[in-house]
N, C-alpha and C positions, 0 to 999 in steps of 0.2 A: 580498463578504467584506472587501475593502479599505475600503469605505465604513463597514461595521460596526466594523472595527478603528479607523478614524480617529475615528468618533463616540465610541467607548468611551474613546479616548485624550483627546479634547477635552472630554468631558463626564464627568470622573471622578466627581464627586459625584452626578450623576444616575444614573449606572450603579451606583454603590455602594449605592444604596437601592432598586434594582430587581432582580428575579430574573436578568436577563441578566448582572448582575455576577458571578454564580457560574460563568458560562461559563469554561472553562479558559483560562488565559493562555498565551502563546507560551513564556514562560520560567517554570517552576514556582517559582522563587525570587523572582519579581516581588513587591516589597514591597506594592504597591497591591493586587494580587490576594490576597495572604496576608491583608491587612487586611480585605478584603471577606469572605473565608472565615471569618476569626475573629469577625466581627460578624454572623453569620447570624441572630442572635436577633431583630433588627429585622425581617428578611424573614419569619421564622416568625410573628411577632406581627402585622405589618401587611399582609403580602402572602402569606399562607399558601397560598391557592388558586393564585395566580400562580406561586409558587415550586414547588409540587408539579407544576403543569402544565409548567413549564419543565424541571424535573428529568426528568419522564416523556418529554418530547420529546427531550431530550438523550440519555437512555438508548435511546430508539427509534432515533435517528440513529446512535448508537454501535453498536447491534446491526446496523443495515443496513450500516454501514461494515465491520464485522467479517465479515458475510456476504459482501459484495462482495469483500473481501480474500481470504477463504477460497476463493471461486469463482475469482478471478483466479489464486491460487496453484495450485489444482488444474488449471486450464487451462494454466498455464505448465509445470507438471510433466508433463502429458500431451504438450505440444509438445516439451519437452526430451527425453522418452523417444522420441518419434517421430523427432526429428532424430538422436538417438544411433543408433537402429536403421538409419536411412537412411544415415548415415555408415559404419556397420559394413558394410552391404550394398554400398555403393560401394567400400569398401576391399577387400572380398572380390572384387568384379568387377575392380578394378584388378590385384589379385594374379593372378587368372585370366588377364587379358589379358596381363600380363607373362610368365606362364608360356607362353602361346600364342605370344607374340612370340619368346621364347627358343627354343621348339621350331622355329618357322619359320626363325629365324636358323641353327639347327643344320642344318636341312634344306637351306637355301641353301648353307651351307658344304660340305655333302656333295655337292651338285650341281656346285659349282664345282670340286671336286677331281676 
């Protein structure tokens, strides 16, 4: 990705007249990227098939990214719920152990008297 970013930065005019120039920029207000988006007529006229192919590949990559993010979010949610239940169970155990210790302390006090 770094190599691609460097190439795009170094070869502005080459990128401007190729479908890869439509690839989203890091900053949406980047004037170079806005210029490429505003001049898509050239790509539609001279590189229509390449532009369509690139757009479809980008949409496919975006779909896969969103699917992976959704899966990761679901897994994270399940993990968080499991951890929450585990903490609640341990809190209950701690409370029970504290009650048992209090009872034994009371019993020891009674035996000492």
